[in-house]
C-alpha positions in Angstrom: 88.1 46.4 117.2 88.2 43.1 119.2 86.8 42.4 123.0 87.8 38.8 123.8 85.4 37.3 126.1 87.6 35.5 128.4 88.6 38.7 129.8 85.2 39.0 131.7 85.5 36.0 133.3 85.5 35.3 137.0 84.9 32.4 139.0 81.9 32.5 141.0 80.8 29.9 143.4 77.3 28.8 143.3 77.2 29.0 147.1 77.6 32.9 146.3 74.5 33.5 144.3 71.9 35.0 146.6 68.9 32.7 146.0 66.7 34.8 148.7 66.7 38.5 149.7 68.2 39.6 152.9 66.2 39.1 156.1 65.4 43.0 155.9 65.3 45.2 153.0 68.5 47.5 153.3 70.5 45.5 155.4 72.5 44.4 152.4 76.6 44.8 152.4 77.8 47.9 150.4 81.3 48.0 148.9 82.4 51.5 148.0 84.9 52.1 145.2 86.2 55.2 145.3 88.8 56.3 142.5 90.6 52.8 143.2 90.1 52.7 146.9 87.6 50.3 148.5 85.8 50.4 151.7 83.2 48.3 153.4 79.9 49.4 154.8 76.2 48.3 155.2 74.0 49.8 152.6 72.0 51.7 155.7 75.0 54.1 154.9 75.0 55.0 151.4 73.4 58.5 151.8 76.6 59.3 154.0 78.8 57.9 150.9 77.6 59.9 148.0 79.5 62.5 146.2 78.6 65.9 147.6 76.0 67.7 145.2 75.1 64.8 143.4 71.6 63.7 141.8 70.2 60.3 142.3 68.4 58.8 139.1 65.8 55.7 139.8 64.4 53.3 137.6 61.0 53.7 138.7 59.7 50.1 136.3 57.2 47.9 137.9 57.7 44.0 137.8 54.7 42.8 136.0 53.7 38.7 136.6 54.8 37.8 133.3 55.1 34.3 133.9 51.6 32.2 132.7 50.9 28.8 133.4 48.4 26.8 131.5 47.2 23.2 130.8 45.7 21.6 127.9 43.1 19.2 128.2 45.6 16.8 127.8 47.4 18.0 131.1 50.1 19.2 128.9 51.9 22.3 130.6 52.4 25.5 128.6 54.4 28.1 129.8 54.0 31.7 128.5 56.8 34.7 129.5 55.7 37.8 128.0 58.3 39.9 126.2 57.0 42.7 125.1 53.7 44.1 123.8 52.6 44.2 120.1 48.9 45.4 119.8 47.1 47.2 120.2 49.9 49.3 121.1 53.9 48.7 121.7 53.7 50.9 124.8 53.5 49.2 128.0 51.3 51.5 130.0 48.8 51.5 127.2 48.4 47.6 126.7 48.3 47.1 130.9 45.3 49.2 130.8 43.6 47.6 128.0 40.1 45.8 128.6 39.7 43.2 126.1 42.4 42.1 123.5 46.0 42.4 123.5 48.8 40.6 121.4 52.3 40.0 123.3 56.1 38.4 121.6 56.4 35.8 124.3 59.0 33.1 125.1 56.7 29.7 124.9 57.7 26.9 127.0 56.7 23.2 125.7 55.6 24.9 122.5 55.6 21.6 120.3 52.6 20.8 122.6 51.0 23.8 121.3 50.0 24.5 117.5 49.5 27.9 116.3 46.2 29.1 115.6 44.4 27.1 118.8 43.9 28.5 122.0 44.1 27.7 125.8 41.0 29.0 127.8 40.7 29.7 131.6 36.8 29.2 132.2 36.7 30.8 135.6 38.7 33.8 134.7 36.9 33.8 131.3 40.2 34.6 129.5 41.5 32.7 126.7 44.9 32.9 124.9 45.7 32.0 121.5 48.8 31.5 119.6 49.3 33.5 116.7 52.6 33.2 116.0 55.7 31.8 116.1 56.2 33.6 119.3 52.8 35.9 119.5 50.1 35.1 122.0 46.9 37.0 121.8 44.9 37.2 125.0 41.2 37.8 124.7 39.1 38.4 128.0 36.1 40.9 129.5 35.5 43.3 132.4 39.0 44.0 133.9 42.2 45.7 132.8 45.2 43.3 131.6 47.1 44.5 134.7 44.0 43.1 136.7 44.2 40.0 134.6 47.9 39.5 135.0 47.6 39.6 138.8 44.9 36.5 138.8 47.1 34.6 136.4 50.5 35.5 136.3 53.5 35.1 138.2 56.7 37.5 139.3 59.8 36.3 136.9 62.3 35.6 139.0 66.0 35.3 137.1 66.8 31.9 135.7 69.7 31.4 138.3 67.3 31.3 141.0 66.1 27.9 140.5 63.0 27.6 143.1 59.6 28.2 142.9 58.0 31.8 143.7 57.2 32.7 147.2 55.0 34.9 148.8 57.7 37.2 149.6 58.9 37.7 146.1 56.0 39.4 145.4 57.1 42.4 147.4 61.1 41.8 147.8 61.5 41.2 143.8 60.1 44.9 143.3 61.5 48.1 144.4 59.5 50.7 147.1 59.4 53.4 144.4 58.2 51.1 141.6 55.2 52.8 139.3 55.4 51.9 135.7 54.3 48.8 134.9 56.2 46.5 132.1 59.5 45.4 133.1 59.9 41.5 133.4 63.1 41.9 135.7 63.6 43.9 138.5 66.2 46.8 138.5 68.0 45.4 141.5 70.1 47.9 142.4 67.0 49.6 143.9 65.9 46.5 145.9 68.1 47.4 148.7 66.9 51.1 149.0 63.6 51.4 151.7 61.0 53.9 152.3 63.1 55.7 155.3 66.6 55.9 153.3 64.0 57.4 150.6 62.9 59.9 153.1 66.7 60.3 154.5 67.5 61.5 151.0 65.0 63.7 150.8 65.7 65.0 154.1 69.3 65.8 153.5 68.3 67.9 150.3 69.9 64.9 147.8 68.0 65.6 144.1 66.3 62.3 143.3 64.8 61.8 139.8 63.1 59.0 138.1 63.5 57.1 134.6 61.6 54.8 133.4 63.6 51.6 131.5 61.2 48.7 131.1 64.0 45.7 131.6 63.8 42.8 129.2 64.8 39.3 129.5 67.4 40.3 127.1 69.5 41.1 130.2 69.7 37.9 131.1 70.9 36.8 127.9 74.6 35.7 127.9 77.1 36.8 125.4 77.6 33.8 123.2 80.3 35.4 120.8 84.1 34.9 121.5 84.1 39.0 120.2 82.1 40.4 122.5 81.8 43.2 120.1 79.5 41.0 117.8 77.1 40.1 120.4 73.3 41.5 119.4 72.0 43.5 121.9 68.6 43.6 123.4 66.0 46.1 122.6 64.4 48.3 125.6 61.5 50.8 126.1 62.6 54.1 128.0 60.6 57.3 129.1 61.9 60.2 130.6 60.1 63.2 131.9 61.2 67.1 130.9 61.8 68.2 134.5 64.4 65.1 135.0 66.5 66.3 131.8 66.1 69.9 133.1 67.5 68.6 136.1 70.8 66.8 134.3 71.5 70.0 132.8 72.0 71.9 136.4 73.5 68.7 138.2 77.1 69.1 138.8 77.3 65.0 139.4 74.7 62.2 138.2 74.4 58.9 140.5 73.0 56.2 138.5 70.7 53.3 140.7 71.2 50.8 138.8 72.6 49.7 135.2 69.5 50.3 134.0 69.4 54.2 135.0 72.5 54.5 133.5 71.7 52.9 130.2 68.8 55.2 130.2 70.9 58.3 130.9 73.5 57.1 128.1 71.0 56.9 125.8 69.4 59.9 126.4 72.8 61.7 125.7 73.1 59.7 122.5 69.4 60.9 121.5 70.7 64.1 121.6 73.8 63.4 119.4 71.5 62.0 116.9 69.4 65.2 116.9 72.6 67.2 116.0 73.4 64.9 113.2 69.0 65.4 112.3 68.2 62.0 113.1 65.1 62.3 114.8 64.0 59.3 115.7 64.7 58.0 119.2 65.8 54.5 118.6 69.6 54.1 119.8 71.4 51.6 118.3 74.0 49.6 119.9 76.8 50.9 117.9 75.6 54.6 118.1 78.2 55.6 120.5 81.2 54.1 118.5 80.1 55.6 115.0 78.5 58.9 115.4 80.6 62.1 116.3 80.2 62.9 120.2 79.2 66.3 121.2 79.3 68.0 124.7 76.5 66.8 127.5 74.8 70.1 127.6 74.5 70.5 124.0 73.6 67.0 123.8 70.7 67.6 126.4 69.9 70.9 125.4 68.6 69.6 121.9 66.5 67.5 123.2 65.1 70.1 125.3 64.5 71.6 122.1 63.3 68.9 120.3 60.7 68.2 123.1 59.5 72.1 122.7 59.2 71.8 119.2 56.4 68.9 119.6 55.1 70.1 122.8 56.1 67.2 124.8 56.6 66.9 128.5 57.5 63.2 128.3 60.2 61.6 125.8 59.7 57.8 125.0 62.4 55.6 123.0 64.1 52.7 122.5 67.5 51.7 122.8 69.6 48.7 122.5 72.8 50.6 124.0 75.8 48.4 124.2 78.2 49.9 126.9 81.6 48.0 126.9 85.6 49.2 127.5 86.7 51.7 125.2 83.3 53.4 125.9 83.8 56.7 127.7 80.6 57.9 130.0 78.9 61.3 128.7 76.4 61.7 132.0 77.1 59.3 134.7 79.7 60.0 137.3 79.0 57.1 139.7 76.7 53.9 139.8 74.8 52.2 142.4 74.8 48.5 141.3 75.0 44.7 142.4 77.3 42.2 141.4 77.0 40.8 138.1 77.4 37.5 136.4 81.1 36.6 134.5 80.9 37.1 130.8 77.8 38.9 131.2 76.8 42.2 129.3 76.7 44.3 132.7 80.2 43.2 133.8 81.3 44.7 130.4 79.2 47.9 131.5 81.2 47.6 134.8 84.4 47.3 133.3 83.7 50.3 131.1 83.1 52.5 133.8 85.8 51.8 136.2 88.3 49.9 134.0 90.4 46.7 134.9 89.7 47.7 138.5 86.6 45.7 138.0 88.7 42.5 139.1 90.2 44.1 142.0 86.4 45.0 143.2 84.7 41.5 142.5 88.0 39.8 144.6 87.4 41.9 147.1 83.7 41.2 147.4 84.4 37.4 147.2 87.1 37.8 150.1 84.3 39.4 152.3 81.9 37.1 151.5 79.4 39.6 149.7 76.1 37.7 148.1 76.1 38.1 144.5 73.3 38.9 141.8 69.8 39.8 141.7 68.9 39.2 145.8 72.9 40.2 146.3 75.0 42.7 148.1 75.2 46.4 146.4 78.4 48.4 145.5 78.9 52.0 144.7 81.2 52.8 142.3 83.3 56.4 141.6 85.8 56.2 139.2 
């Protein structure tokens, strides 16, 4: 199978890229696409636009201050961008509470000026960063958790297309109101529209809310460079799902993913159930699994996962996913998607095109015609195929 990258391009004027959040959270525009029909609303109307008997699934990952700026004695500026933990654990939450040493895979800016095996120090905070590999940095410090250290030395990493310095408001606005689990280096941006008041309204109206965790990696911004998009190497991300969430999915008539990261997590969960059916117990969803493994029905897949958790006495399930959702994929769990408007020629556009078909072009043209703001700080859509 071959999919041409040019088929997923659209003209995005620079002026449509939102460089700042709206003045108030929750005041964005909302485009509702429902089985081919399009309506325009403000995001405050989201609760009334949801399908009946739908469960909403949010990604509760929390963006960490993953950009660290250090300087050599010569004055050379070194930028460290944390990607994923290596030691003492690959589990983000465990590394964030470590108190003296950890190693991360990183992108290193101005790497030619920082030789492997040498250290950079910050005397006031009493920590050192040592380049221990081509893309590895080991941090040593005392007295506080790594999470507390990052709060002192790090900066929130805005997306690469927001080309400005971080401002005070970004520390709050590039974080969802329900963020909880430290580990993301990019926000699950569909969730940025939800206010505490909207979350309360969901609860008041009895709309079930569940959470999953996918620690968004920098790979979410990785452009597709292969002409045949299927050859694109997908990034790997860490996910966590609670038992009660899986039980809720089994009984819910409809499931709405809040954000592409929630959708990737839910569809990965299904494919783990398929892997168990084929007697493969490792929860690592490869990018080609959905196109190579024989599918089974949703309830059987989720039941397989619960049986696995019972066997190993687990209340929480952790795994890795590099799932690649592109046109031709049939969604197994998600019936709707709340999401922002994405970059042309991106894996996220491919996901949207897989979900609503060729109508993705109609949706995006309608958004452009009606002055919607695009990308992370932009406006929002509710997509129901």
